[in-house]
C-alpha positions as CSV (number, residue, x, y, z in Angstrom):
1,M,-5.7,26.5,-3.7
2,K,-7.1,24.1,-1.2
3,Y,-10.3,23.5,-3.2
4,L,-8.6,23.7,-6.7
5,L,-8.2,20.0,-7.3
6,W,-11.8,19.2,-6.2
7,T,-13.2,21.9,-8.5
8,S,-11.1,20.6,-11.3
9,V,-12.3,17.0,-10.8
10,A,-16.0,18.2,-10.7
11,G,-15.6,20.2,-13.9
12,A,-13.8,17.4,-15.7
13,A,-16.4,14.9,-14.6
14,L,-19.1,17.0,-16.4
15,L,-17.0,16.8,-19.6
16,S,-16.7,13.0,-19.3
17,F,-20.5,12.6,-18.9
18,A,-21.0,14.9,-21.9
19,D,-19.1,12.4,-24.1
20,P,-20.4,9.0,-23.1
21,A,-19.0,7.3,-26.3
22,R,-15.5,7.9,-25.1
23,A,-16.2,7.8,-21.4
24,G,-17.7,4.3,-21.7
25,E,-14.2,2.7,-22.2
26,T,-12.0,2.1,-19.2
27,Q,-8.8,1.5,-21.2
28,K,-7.9,1.9,-24.8
29,G,-9.6,-0.9,-26.8
30,E,-11.2,-2.5,-23.7
31,S,-14.8,-2.2,-22.7
32,A,-16.0,-1.7,-19.1
33,A,-17.4,-5.3,-19.1
34,E,-14.1,-6.7,-20.2
35,A,-12.2,-4.7,-17.6
36,E,-14.6,-6.0,-14.9
37,D,-14.1,-9.6,-16.1
38,S,-10.3,-9.1,-15.9
39,R,-10.5,-7.7,-12.4
40,T,-12.6,-10.7,-11.3
41,Y,-10.7,-13.6,-12.7
42,T,-7.0,-12.4,-12.6
43,D,-5.5,-13.0,-9.2
44,E,-1.9,-12.0,-9.9
45,I,-0.7,-8.8,-8.4
46,V,2.3,-6.9,-9.7
47,V,4.5,-5.1,-7.2
48,T,7.6,-2.8,-7.3
49,A,9.1,-3.7,-3.9
50,R,12.5,-4.3,-5.6
51,K,12.3,-1.2,-8.0
52,R,11.0,-3.4,-10.8
53,A,7.5,-4.5,-11.9
54,E,7.4,-8.2,-10.7
55,S,4.7,-10.6,-9.7
56,V,4.4,-10.8,-5.9
57,Q,4.8,-14.6,-6.2
58,D,8.3,-14.2,-7.9
59,I,10.1,-12.1,-5.4
60,P,12.0,-13.5,-2.3
61,I,10.4,-11.0,0.1
62,S,7.3,-11.2,2.3
63,V,4.9,-8.7,0.8
64,A,1.2,-8.2,1.3
65,A,-0.1,-6.5,-1.8
66,L,-3.6,-4.9,-1.8
67,S,-5.2,-3.5,-4.9
68,G,-7.1,-0.2,-4.8
69,D,-10.3,-1.9,-5.9
70,A,-10.0,-4.4,-3.0
71,L,-9.4,-1.6,-0.5
72,Q,-12.4,0.4,-1.6
73,A,-14.6,-2.6,-1.6
74,S,-13.6,-3.3,2.0
75,G,-14.2,0.3,3.1
76,I,-10.5,0.8,3.9
77,T,-9.6,4.4,3.2
78,T,-7.0,5.1,6.0
79,F,-3.6,3.6,6.8
80,E,-5.1,2.4,10.1
81,G,-7.5,0.3,8.2
82,L,-4.7,-1.8,6.8
83,T,-4.4,-3.6,10.1
84,S,-7.5,-5.6,9.2
85,A,-6.3,-6.5,5.7
86,T,-3.1,-8.5,6.5
87,S,-1.4,-10.2,9.4
88,G,1.7,-9.1,11.1
89,F,1.0,-5.4,10.6
90,T,-0.5,-2.9,13.0
91,A,-1.1,0.8,12.7
92,L,-1.4,2.6,16.0
93,R,-2.7,6.2,16.7
94,N,-1.6,7.6,20.0
95,A,-2.9,10.4,22.2
96,N,-0.9,12.9,20.2
97,N,-2.8,12.0,17.0
98,N,0.4,10.4,15.6
99,L,0.1,7.2,13.6
100,T,2.9,4.6,13.6
101,F,3.4,1.3,11.8
102,R,4.6,-2.0,13.3
103,V,5.7,-5.1,11.4
104,R,5.9,-8.5,13.2
105,G,5.5,-6.7,16.6
106,L,8.3,-4.2,16.0
107,G,8.2,-0.4,15.2
108,T,9.2,3.0,16.4
109,G,7.7,4.6,19.5
110,A,5.3,7.5,18.9
111,G,6.2,9.6,21.9
112,N,9.1,11.5,20.4
113,D,8.2,13.7,17.4
114,G,11.8,13.7,16.3
115,Y,11.9,10.0,15.5
116,E,11.7,8.9,12.0
117,Q,9.8,5.6,11.5
118,S,11.5,2.2,11.2
119,V,8.6,1.1,9.0
120,A,8.6,4.0,6.6
121,L,6.0,5.2,4.1
122,F,6.7,5.6,0.4
123,I,4.3,7.5,-1.9
124,D,4.9,6.8,-5.5
125,G,8.6,6.0,-4.8
126,S,9.2,9.1,-2.6
127,Y,10.2,8.8,1.1
128,A,7.9,9.9,3.9
129,G,9.4,9.0,7.2
130,R,7.5,11.2,9.7
131,S,4.3,10.1,11.3
132,P,2.2,13.3,10.8
133,E,2.2,12.6,7.1
134,Y,0.4,9.3,7.8
135,N,-2.7,11.5,8.7
136,Q,-3.3,12.0,5.0
137,A,-6.1,10.2,3.2
138,M,-5.5,6.9,1.3
139,F,-7.5,7.6,-1.8
140,D,-7.4,6.8,-5.6
141,V,-5.0,4.0,-5.0
142,E,-3.7,1.6,-7.6
143,R,-2.2,-0.6,-4.9
144,V,-0.6,-0.7,-1.4
145,E,2.4,-3.0,-0.6
146,I,3.2,-3.9,3.0
147,I,6.9,-5.0,2.8
148,K,7.9,-7.0,5.8
149,G,11.4,-7.3,7.4
150,T,14.6,-5.4,7.0
151,Q,15.0,-3.7,3.6
152,A,18.6,-2.9,3.4
153,A,19.6,-1.8,-0.1
154,L,16.9,-0.4,-2.3
155,L,14.2,1.4,-0.3
156,A,15.8,4.7,0.6
157,K,16.6,5.4,4.2
158,N,15.3,4.1,7.6
159,T,13.6,0.9,6.5
160,S,15.2,-1.3,9.2
161,L,11.9,-3.1,9.9
162,G,9.9,-2.8,6.8
163,A,8.0,-0.3,4.6
164,V,4.5,0.6,3.3
165,S,4.5,1.6,-0.3
166,L,1.5,3.4,-1.9
167,T,1.1,3.7,-5.6
168,S,-1.5,6.1,-6.8
169,R,-3.7,5.6,-9.8
170,K,-2.4,6.9,-13.1
171,P,-4.4,8.3,-16.0
172,G,-5.7,6.0,-18.7
173,E,-5.5,6.9,-22.4
174,D,-9.2,7.6,-22.8
175,W,-11.8,9.7,-21.1
176,A,-13.1,8.0,-17.9
177,F,-14.7,9.0,-14.7
178,N,-15.2,7.2,-11.4
179,G,-16.9,8.4,-8.2
180,T,-17.8,6.8,-4.9
181,A,-20.1,8.0,-2.1
182,T,-19.9,6.2,1.3
183,Y,-22.4,7.0,4.0
184,E,-22.0,5.4,7.5
185,M,-25.4,5.2,9.1
186,A,-24.7,4.8,12.8
187,F,-22.7,8.0,13.2
188,S,-23.7,9.9,10.0
189,S,-20.2,10.0,8.4
190,L,-19.9,10.8,4.7
191,K,-17.0,10.2,2.4
192,L,-16.8,11.3,-1.2
193,D,-14.2,10.2,-3.8
194,A,-13.9,11.1,-7.4
195,G,-11.5,10.9,-10.3
196,V,-11.3,11.6,-14.0
197,D,-9.0,10.7,-16.8
198,I,-8.4,13.4,-19.5
199,P,-6.5,12.6,-22.6
200,L,-4.9,15.9,-23.6
201,S,-3.3,14.5,-26.8
202,D,-2.1,11.1,-28.1
203,T,1.0,11.4,-25.8
204,L,-0.2,13.5,-22.9
205,F,-2.7,12.2,-20.3
206,L,-4.0,13.8,-17.1
207,R,-5.8,12.4,-14.1
208,L,-7.5,14.5,-11.4
209,A,-8.7,12.9,-8.2
210,G,-10.0,14.1,-4.8
211,Q,-11.6,13.0,-1.6
212,S,-13.8,14.7,1.0
213,D,-14.2,13.1,4.4
214,A,-16.6,14.0,7.2
215,T,-16.1,11.3,9.8
216,R,-18.3,11.8,12.9
217,G,-17.1,10.6,16.4
218,Y,-18.3,7.5,18.2
219,I,-17.2,8.4,21.8
220,R,-19.3,10.9,23.7
221,N,-17.5,13.8,25.4
222,V,-19.7,14.5,28.5
223,A,-17.9,17.7,29.3
224,L,-18.7,19.4,26.0
225,G,-21.7,17.4,24.8
226,T,-19.9,16.4,21.6
227,R,-18.7,13.2,20.0
228,T,-15.1,12.4,19.2
229,P,-12.9,11.9,17.3
230,R,-14.4,13.9,14.5
231,I,-12.4,14.3,11.3
232,D,-13.0,16.8,8.5
233,A,-10.5,16.2,5.7
234,L,-9.9,17.2,2.1
235,A,-7.3,15.7,-0.3
236,G,-6.6,16.2,-4.0
237,R,-4.1,14.9,-6.6
238,A,-3.2,15.7,-10.2
239,V,-1.1,13.3,-12.2
240,L,0.2,14.2,-15.7
241,V,1.8,11.4,-17.8
242,W,3.8,12.1,-21.0
243,K,4.7,9.2,-23.3
244,P,6.3,10.7,-26.4
245,N,7.6,7.3,-27.6
246,A,8.1,3.7,-26.6
247,D,11.4,4.5,-24.8
248,L,10.5,7.5,-22.7
249,D,7.8,8.3,-20.2
250,A,7.6,11.1,-17.6
251,T,5.1,11.5,-14.7
252,L,4.5,14.6,-12.8
253,L,2.4,14.3,-9.6
254,Y,1.2,16.9,-7.2
255,Q,-1.0,16.2,-4.2
256,Q,-2.1,18.0,-1.1
257,F,-4.2,17.2,2.0
258,R,-5.7,18.9,5.0
259,S,-7.0,16.8,8.0
260,D,-8.8,18.4,11.0
261,T,-9.2,16.1,14.0
262,H,-11.4,17.2,17.0
263,G,-10.7,15.1,20.1
264,V,-8.9,11.9,20.7
265,G,-11.7,9.9,22.4
266,E,-9.7,8.7,25.4
267,E,-11.7,7.5,28.5
268,V,-10.4,7.0,32.1
269,A,-10.1,3.3,32.4
270,I,-9.0,3.2,36.0
271,D,-9.2,5.9,38.7
272,S,-7.8,4.0,41.7
273,L,-7.3,7.1,44.0
274,G,-10.3,9.1,42.9
275,V,-8.3,12.0,41.6
276,A,-10.1,12.0,38.2
277,A,-13.5,11.9,40.0
278,G,-12.4,14.8,42.1
279,R,-11.5,16.9,39.1
280,A,-14.9,16.1,37.5
281,A,-16.7,17.0,40.6
282,L,-14.9,20.4,40.7
283,A,-16.1,21.1,37.2
284,G,-19.6,19.8,37.8
285,V,-19.3,17.1,35.2
286,P,-20.9,13.6,35.6
287,F,-18.2,11.0,35.5
288,Q,-17.8,7.2,36.1
289,P,-14.5,5.5,35.2
290,G,-14.7,2.7,32.6
291,L,-14.7,2.1,28.9
292,D,-18.1,2.3,27.3
293,Y,-17.9,5.0,24.5
294,R,-19.7,7.5,26.8
295,Q,-17.0,8.7,29.3
296,H,-14.6,11.0,27.4
297,V,-14.4,14.0,29.8
298,S,-12.1,16.5,28.2
299,G,-12.1,20.2,27.5
300,G,-10.1,23.3,28.2
301,S,-10.7,27.0,27.5
302,F,-10.2,26.1,23.8
303,G,-12.6,23.1,23.8
304,D,-11.4,19.6,23.1
305,T,-8.0,18.7,21.7
306,Y,-7.6,19.8,18.1
307,D,-5.2,18.9,15.4
308,R,-4.8,20.3,11.9
309,T,-2.3,18.6,9.6
310,T,-1.6,19.8,6.1
311,G,0.7,18.5,3.5
312,H,2.0,19.0,0.0
313,R,4.0,16.7,-2.2
314,A,5.3,17.0,-5.8
315,I,7.0,14.1,-7.5
316,G,8.6,14.0,-10.9
317,T,9.5,10.5,-12.3
318,V,11.3,9.9,-15.6
319,N,12.0,6.5,-17.2
320,Y,14.2,6.1,-20.2
321,D,14.8,2.8,-22.0
322,M,18.4,2.5,-23.4
323,G,18.3,-0.8,-25.3
324,G,16.9,-2.8,-22.4
325,Y,18.6,-0.8,-19.6
326,T,16.3,1.6,-17.9
327,L,17.5,4.9,-16.4
328,T,15.1,6.3,-13.8
329,S,15.0,9.6,-12.0
330,V,12.7,10.3,-9.1
331,S,12.6,13.9,-7.7
332,A,10.4,14.8,-4.9
333,Y,9.6,17.9,-2.8
334,S,7.3,17.7,0.2
335,R,6.3,19.6,3.3
336,F,3.8,19.1,6.1
337,Q,2.7,21.2,9.0
338,Q,0.9,19.8,12.1
339,N,-0.6,22.4,14.5
340,R,-2.1,21.0,17.7
341,Q,-3.8,22.5,20.8
342,M,-3.9,19.8,23.3
343,D,-5.7,19.1,26.5
344,A,-2.7,16.9,27.4
345,D,-4.3,15.2,30.5
346,A,-7.4,14.4,28.3
347,F,-9.6,15.4,31.1
348,V,-11.8,18.3,32.1
349,G,-10.1,21.5,33.4
350,M,-6.9,23.4,32.5
351,Y,-4.5,21.3,34.5
352,T,-2.1,20.2,31.7
353,T,-2.3,21.9,28.3
354,Q,0.0,22.1,25.3
355,V,-0.7,25.2,23.2
356,P,1.0,25.6,20.9
357,F,2.2,22.2,19.9
358,N,3.4,22.5,16.3
359,N,5.8,20.7,14.1
360,G,6.6,20.5,10.4
361,N,9.1,19.7,7.8
362,R,10.4,20.6,4.3
363,Q,12.1,17.9,2.4
364,F,13.7,17.3,-1.0
365,T,14.9,13.9,-2.3
366,Q,16.5,12.9,-5.5
367,E,17.1,9.3,-6.6
368,L,18.8,8.3,-9.8
369,R,19.1,4.6,-10.7
370,I,19.7,2.3,-13.6
371,S,18.4,-1.3,-14.0
372,S,19.5,-3.9,-16.4
373,P,17.1,-6.3,-18.2
374,A,15.4,-8.5,-15.6
375,E,15.6,-11.6,-17.8
376,D,19.4,-11.5,-18.1
377,P,21.3,-14.2,-16.1
378,F,23.1,-11.4,-14.4
379,N,20.8,-8.4,-13.6
380,F,21.1,-5.5,-11.3
381,V,19.6,-2.2,-10.0
382,A,22.1,0.5,-8.9
383,G,21.7,4.1,-8.0
384,L,22.4,7.2,-6.0
385,F,20.1,8.9,-3.4
386,Y,20.1,12.4,-1.8
387,L,17.9,13.9,0.9
388,N,17.8,17.3,2.5
389,E,15.2,17.9,5.3
390,D,14.5,20.7,7.6
391,F,12.3,19.7,10.6
392,D,11.1,22.1,13.3
393,L,9.0,21.9,16.5
394,I,7.7,24.3,19.1
395,R,5.8,23.0,22.1
396,S,4.4,24.7,25.2
397,V,3.7,22.7,28.4
398,D,1.5,24.4,31.0
399,V,0.9,22.4,34.2
400,R,-1.2,23.6,37.2
401,P,-2.0,21.8,40.5
402,D,-5.4,20.4,41.1
403,G,-5.4,20.9,44.9
404,L,-7.0,17.4,45.5
405,P,-5.8,14.9,48.2
406,G,-3.2,12.7,46.5
407,G,-3.5,14.8,43.3
408,S,-0.8,16.6,41.2
409,T,1.2,19.4,42.8
410,L,3.2,20.2,39.7
411,N,3.1,23.8,38.6
412,G,4.9,25.7,35.8
413,E,5.1,26.4,32.1
414,N,7.9,26.0,29.5
415,I,8.3,26.1,25.8
416,D,10.6,23.8,23.8
417,Y,12.2,24.9,20.5
418,F,13.7,22.4,18.1
419,D,15.2,23.1,14.6
420,Q,17.0,20.3,12.8
421,N,18.6,19.9,9.4
422,T,19.4,16.5,7.9
423,K,21.4,15.7,4.8
424,N,21.7,12.1,3.6
425,Y,23.8,10.7,0.7
426,A,23.7,7.1,-0.4
427,A,24.9,4.8,-3.1
428,F,23.1,1.5,-3.5
429,G,22.8,-1.6,-5.6
430,Q,21.4,-5.0,-5.8
431,A,22.6,-7.8,-8.2
432,N,21.1,-11.1,-9.0
433,L,23.0,-14.0,-10.6
434,E,21.5,-17.2,-12.1
435,I,23.8,-20.0,-11.0
436,G,22.0,-22.7,-13.0
437,S,19.2,-25.3,-12.6
438,G,16.8,-22.7,-11.1
439,L,19.3,-21.6,-8.5
440,S,20.2,-17.9,-8.2
441,A,22.0,-15.7,-5.7
442,S,21.5,-12.0,-4.8
443,L,23.6,-9.4,-3.1
444,G,22.6,-5.9,-2.1
445,L,24.6,-3.1,-0.5
446,R,23.8,0.5,0.6
447,L,26.6,2.9,1.6
448,N,24.9,5.7,3.6
449,K,26.3,9.0,5.0
450,E,24.2,11.3,7.1
451,D,24.9,14.7,8.6
452,R,22.5,16.1,11.1
453,T,22.6,19.4,12.9
454,V,20.1,20.7,15.5
455,T,19.5,23.8,17.5
456,L,17.4,23.3,20.6
457,S,16.4,25.2,23.7
458,R,13.8,25.4,26.5
459,E,12.3,28.7,27.8
460,I,10.8,28.8,31.3
461,V,7.6,30.9,31.0
462,R,6.3,30.4,34.5
463,A,8.6,29.2,37.2
464,G,7.5,26.2,39.3
465,S,8.1,22.6,40.2
466,L,7.8,21.6,36.5
467,A,11.3,23.0,36.0
468,F,12.7,20.2,38.1
469,L,11.5,17.7,35.5
470,F,12.2,19.9,32.5
471,P,14.8,22.6,33.4
472,G,15.3,25.5,31.1
473,F,18.5,25.8,29.0
474,A,19.9,28.3,26.5
475,P,20.0,27.6,22.7
476,A,22.6,24.9,21.9
477,T,23.7,23.6,18.5
478,L,24.6,19.9,18.2
479,S,25.9,18.0,15.2
480,R,26.5,14.4,14.3
481,S,27.8,12.6,11.2
482,A,27.6,8.8,10.6
483,T,28.5,6.5,7.8
484,T,27.0,3.0,7.6
485,L,27.1,0.1,5.2
486,D,24.0,-2.0,5.1
487,G,23.3,-5.0,2.9
488,S,21.6,-8.2,2.2
489,V,22.5,-11.6,0.7
490,G,20.2,-14.3,-0.4
491,L,19.7,-17.6,-2.3
492,Q,16.7,-18.5,-4.4
493,Y,15.7,-21.8,-5.9
494,K,12.9,-21.8,-8.6
495,P,12.6,-25.3,-10.1
496,D,9.7,-24.1,-12.2
497,S,7.5,-21.0,-12.7
498,D,5.1,-22.1,-9.9
499,K,7.6,-22.7,-7.1
500,L,10.0,-20.4,-5.3
501,F,12.2,-21.3,-2.3
502,Y,14.4,-18.6,-0.7
503,I,16.7,-17.7,2.3
504,S,18.1,-14.3,3.0
505,A,20.0,-12.3,5.6
506,S,19.9,-8.5,5.8
507,R,21.1,-5.7,8.0
508,G,19.5,-2.2,8.1
509,T,20.2,0.9,10.0
510,K,18.0,3.8,11.1
511,S,19.7,7.0,11.8
512,G,20.3,8.4,15.3
513,G,19.2,11.9,16.2
514,Y,18.0,14.1,19.0
515,L,15.0,14.1,21.3
516,T,12.6,16.9,20.9
517,Q,12.0,17.1,24.7
518,G,15.2,15.9,26.3
519,T,16.0,16.9,29.9
520,N,18.7,19.2,28.6
521,A,20.9,19.5,25.5
522,S,23.6,17.1,26.8
523,T,21.1,14.3,27.1
524,A,19.2,14.9,23.9
525,A,21.1,12.5,21.6
526,Y,19.9,9.0,20.9
527,P,21.9,6.3,19.0
528,A,21.3,4.7,15.6
529,E,19.0,1.7,15.5
530,R,20.3,-1.5,13.8
531,A,18.2,-4.5,12.7
532,D,19.4,-7.9,11.5
533,T,16.9,-10.1,9.8
534,I,17.1,-13.7,8.7
535,E,14.2,-15.1,6.7
536,A,13.5,-18.4,4.8
537,G,10.4,-19.2,2.9
538,T,8.6,-20.6,0.0
539,K,6.0,-19.3,-2.5
540,L,3.9,-21.9,-4.2
541,S,1.4,-21.2,-7.0
542,F,-1.4,-23.5,-8.1
543,G,-3.1,-21.9,-11.1
544,R,-5.0,-19.0,-9.7
545,S,-4.3,-20.1,-6.1
546,H,-1.2,-19.7,-3.9
547,L,0.3,-20.7,-0.6
548,N,3.2,-18.8,0.9
549,F,5.1,-19.6,4.1
550,S,8.1,-18.0,5.8
551,L,10.2,-18.2,9.0
552,F,11.9,-15.1,10.3
553,Q,14.0,-13.7,13.1
554,T,14.8,-10.0,13.6
555,D,17.3,-8.7,16.2
556,I,17.3,-5.0,17.0
557,S,20.0,-3.1,18.8
558,D,19.0,0.3,20.3
559,L,15.3,0.3,19.2
560,Q,14.1,3.9,19.3
561,Q,11.1,3.8,21.6
562,A,9.2,6.1,23.9
563,L,7.1,4.8,26.8
564,F,4.9,7.3,28.6
565,L,5.2,7.2,32.3
566,G,2.5,9.7,33.3
567,G,4.5,12.9,32.9
568,V,7.7,12.1,31.1
569,F,8.7,9.6,28.4
570,D,11.3,6.8,29.0
571,T,13.3,6.8,25.7
572,T,15.9,4.3,26.8
573,P,17.0,2.4,23.6
574,L,16.1,-1.3,23.9
575,D,17.5,-4.4,22.4
576,V,14.6,-6.5,21.1
577,R,14.1,-9.8,19.2
578,S,11.2,-11.0,17.2
579,R,11.0,-14.5,15.8
580,G,8.2,-16.4,14.3
581,A,6.4,-17.7,11.2
582,E,4.0,-16.3,8.6
583,L,1.6,-17.9,6.2
584,D,-0.8,-16.5,3.6
585,F,-2.9,-18.3,1.1
586,S,-5.5,-17.7,-1.6
587,L,-7.6,-20.5,-2.9
588,R,-9.8,-19.9,-6.0
589,A,-12.3,-22.8,-5.5
590,T,-14.4,-21.7,-8.6
591,D,-14.6,-18.7,-10.8
592,A,-17.1,-17.4,-8.3
593,L,-15.7,-18.4,-5.0
594,R,-12.4,-17.6,-3.3
595,F,-10.9,-18.2,0.1
596,S,-8.0,-16.2,1.4
597,G,-6.2,-15.3,4.6
598,S,-3.0,-14.8,6.4
599,V,-1.6,-15.5,9.9
600,T,1.6,-14.3,11.7
601,Y,3.1,-15.7,14.8
602,S,5.8,-13.3,16.2
603,D,7.3,-13.9,19.6
604,A,8.8,-10.4,20.4
605,K,10.8,-9.9,23.6
606,I,12.8,-7.2,25.2
607,L,16.4,-8.3,25.7
608,T,17.8,-5.5,27.8
609,G,17.4,-4.3,31.4
610,V,16.3,-6.5,34.3
611,A,13.0,-8.1,35.2
612,P,10.1,-7.2,34.7
613,V,11.4,-5.3,31.7
614,K,13.8,-7.9,30.4
615,G,12.0,-10.8,28.8
616,S,8.7,-8.9,28.6
617,Q,6.5,-8.3,25.5
618,P,7.0,-4.9,23.8
619,L,4.1,-2.5,23.5
620,N,1.5,-3.4,20.8
621,A,3.3,-6.6,19.9
622,P,0.7,-9.4,19.8
623,K,2.0,-12.9,19.3
624,W,-0.8,-13.9,16.9
625,T,-2.5,-11.8,14.3
626,G,-4.4,-12.8,11.2
627,N,-7.3,-12.5,8.9
628,A,-9.5,-14.7,6.7
629,D,-11.9,-13.9,3.9
630,I,-14.6,-15.6,1.8
631,D,-15.4,-13.9,-1.4
632,Y,-18.3,-14.8,-3.7
633,S,-19.0,-13.1,-7.1
634,A,-21.5,-14.5,-9.6
635,P,-24.2,-13.3,-12.1
636,I,-27.8,-13.3,-10.8
637,G,-29.6,-12.7,-14.1
638,G,-30.7,-9.7,-16.0
639,D,-27.1,-8.7,-16.7
640,F,-26.5,-8.1,-13.0
641,S,-24.0,-9.6,-10.6
642,L,-23.8,-10.2,-6.9
643,D,-20.6,-9.8,-4.8
644,A,-20.4,-11.0,-1.2
645,N,-17.6,-11.0,1.3
646,L,-17.3,-12.3,4.9
647,G,-14.0,-11.5,6.7
648,A,-12.6,-12.0,10.1
649,E,-9.6,-10.3,11.8
650,F,-8.0,-11.6,15.0
651,S,-5.3,-10.8,17.4
652,S,-3.9,-12.2,20.6
653,Q,-3.3,-10.1,23.7
654,R,-1.5,-6.8,23.4
655,V,0.1,-4.9,26.3
656,W,0.6,-1.2,26.6
657,S,3.1,-0.9,29.4
658,T,6.3,-2.8,30.2
659,F,7.3,-0.7,33.3
660,T,4.0,-0.8,35.2
661,G,1.8,-3.7,35.8
662,N,-0.6,-5.2,33.3
663,V,-3.6,-7.2,34.4
664,C,-5.8,-8.0,31.5
665,T,-9.3,-8.3,32.8
666,G,-11.4,-7.3,29.9
667,P,-12.7,-4.1,28.3
668,N,-13.8,-2.7,31.7
669,P,-10.7,-3.5,33.9
670,A,-11.1,-3.1,37.7
671,S,-7.5,-3.7,38.9
672,A,-5.1,-3.1,36.1
673,L,-3.0,0.1,36.2
674,V,-2.8,0.1,32.4
675,P,-5.4,-2.1,30.7
676,C,-4.4,-4.6,28.0
677,T,-6.1,-5.5,24.8
678,D,-7.7,-8.9,25.3
679,P,-7.6,-11.4,22.5
680,Y,-10.4,-10.7,20.0
681,V,-12.0,-11.7,16.7
682,R,-13.9,-9.1,14.7
683,F,-16.0,-9.8,11.7
684,N,-16.6,-7.6,8.6
685,A,-19.0,-8.2,5.7
686,R,-20.0,-6.7,2.4
687,L,-22.9,-7.3,0.0
688,A,-22.9,-5.6,-3.4
689,I,-25.0,-5.6,-6.6
690,G,-24.4,-4.0,-10.0
691,P,-24.6,-4.5,-13.7
692,D,-22.1,-6.8,-15.5
693,S,-20.8,-3.7,-17.3
694,G,-19.3,-2.4,-14.1
695,R,-20.9,1.0,-14.7
696,W,-22.2,1.2,-11.1
697,K,-22.3,-0.8,-7.9
698,L,-24.4,-0.5,-4.7
699,S,-22.8,-2.0,-1.6
700,L,-23.7,-2.5,2.0
701,I,-20.5,-2.6,4.2
702,G,-20.4,-3.7,7.8
703,R,-17.4,-3.6,10.0
704,N,-17.1,-5.2,13.4
705,I,-20.6,-6.5,12.7
706,F,-20.9,-8.3,16.1
707,D,-19.9,-5.1,17.9
708,R,-16.8,-6.5,19.7
709,K,-15.4,-4.0,22.2
710,V,-11.6,-3.7,21.8
711,V,-9.0,-1.5,23.5
712,A,-7.2,0.2,20.7
713,Y,-4.6,2.0,22.8
714,A,-3.9,2.6,26.5
715,R,-1.5,4.6,28.7
716,V,-0.8,6.0,32.1
717,A,-2.8,9.2,32.6
718,T,-1.0,12.6,32.4
719,F,-0.4,14.0,35.9
720,I,-3.6,12.3,37.2
721,T,-2.3,10.2,40.0
722,G,-3.5,6.5,40.0
723,A,-5.3,6.8,36.7
724,S,-4.9,5.3,33.3
725,M,-6.5,6.3,29.9
726,A,-7.6,4.1,27.0
727,T,-9.3,4.4,23.6
728,L,-11.7,1.9,22.3
729,A,-11.7,0.9,18.7
730,P,-14.9,1.8,16.7
731,P,-18.0,-0.2,17.5
732,R,-20.1,-1.8,14.8
733,T,-20.6,0.4,11.7
734,M,-22.8,0.0,8.7
735,A,-22.3,1.9,5.5
736,I,-24.0,2.3,2.2
737,Q,-21.6,2.8,-0.7
738,F,-22.4,3.8,-4.3
739,T,-19.8,3.6,-7.0
740,L,-20.1,5.0,-10.5
741,N,-17.7,4.3,-13.4
742,R,-18.0,6.0,-16.8
């Protein structure tokens, strides 16, 4: 089954090449050249952030919309890559190989696997709230929408700080094939993408797509003689669309993925007491603390840390037009499994290991909604939502003393068991009323009831001092039930089709739950998170150019976070505030030349506790982030065209600890306990050539072309006294990409 979709794509591709007359059309009645011209000179992007198809310039929400073609041209094929595509958004991968999203400096901590994310992921309208699912490939994409701020009414559960919505590419009505091969030259990475449209009849259309990814590591593991992190991944998707008449359409989607990650690439940034050097000497491994891509020193009896994440998702969507009113049903079943064997101290030796460390879920969601005609003076979207999820985790922690002066004396082994069921019921709606003279008002409400039951326990496998930190306890069953009412209210003024002014206030709630590694059953519960956002802004269009600006403030009560302290996580809920401004623009200077960019200023502060915690900057919450691009596309003669892009991404300082000192001294810190990420600017570039027909394109893609060294993540080391770990972002990479369209 795991190679079924890839085999199907390959076979269908041969059929499409066998019939070039039909394969040469990209859409019914539209030539490839016409399609390319449309992509080049049409700058409007249609989004579905409010459960309707609307221009991004017509909705009173801050949304960064990225087309699939733009993502592929930039070489962005992972959710982590979205950080460079828009301001005010970061995607962070921690030492546990879990990816989390942050919007405007705010997001959920990655240390507790039981947390659902405050910035949730939606795949073709279906909810994916747990971070292991973010390990899947981002391929064959129609568009990605990064929706900023509290989304109270329409976007399912747990979107208190924002959402990332991915829409996959749907089949066309004629035979078509596309394929892309991307080879990264510095580290010999290879990525293959392919897709094919197959018309089965005049009303039934199929698309098959797949991706193979062999990403080679850029950090040397001196203990094992390998490079990390290495990724071997496969993903496939089948989309079947049925359009029996103008009033009814149905889409059935199935996708699966497998991602194998070898190593995490952490290096010892600081070894103030020499404990890490002592462990390396005992193992006979050369070692020098510092961040230089050559000092990852990790490996247990099983080798380096290893993670295999697999996932399956099936989505059925039906739309029925009832005289202008549209009834929509979205049914989804998904499951993922993440199996990890972890060298938890990320250093040589068997001092702290987690084998097994597995978690997974099975989830069913059903949404039924009705929407009135959008052009009516009073229009609405209303519906019902249901979720049933089973989530389980098993984790072993085995700690052994190193016997070094000043080193760790902890000893012992335990296993945590966690099995949780969640049922969520919601009724939601949003209404818009035209008051007159371009003024309109909106009101959204979501009544949410959630029941959650968990059985958890901890088994002591080998007695020792570890049991004082994590005592054993017998299986205990805990339950909680909560009902919340969230909502939003807004005013919009649209004096003409090119101008929009808006102000809104919204409240969103993310469910409370249970820690997967609490001290005991009685301390496992954590409260719900509540976010209140006020936003005012304007969206101005000038032909094929635009300028958008907004002011925002978000106040969070009981932010669900997890700060690693070297052996345990501090999961104390925090009150946090983020306030600031956002600007994005696109200037089409000529048909060939476009300037674009975005910048976000977000002043995020912790409001609880005492100094130095109170008033400090949360983790991974830079005050300034932004990007800027220059795009040039023009014919060069002989029916060929040249595309060129130069882009920059920038960020101000990021801190990685609020409870221990930060001294930001650069990429090779000498005195900081936990290094910061210094302010940086990274440049990316692309040069491409191809025929005007769009049949093929050859591109050279460079990322971080001036080889800027940037700390991507840092933390206190696990049971290595006086040490901290950090991971560097990738150095300069250069890739050759060949794209074929038939």
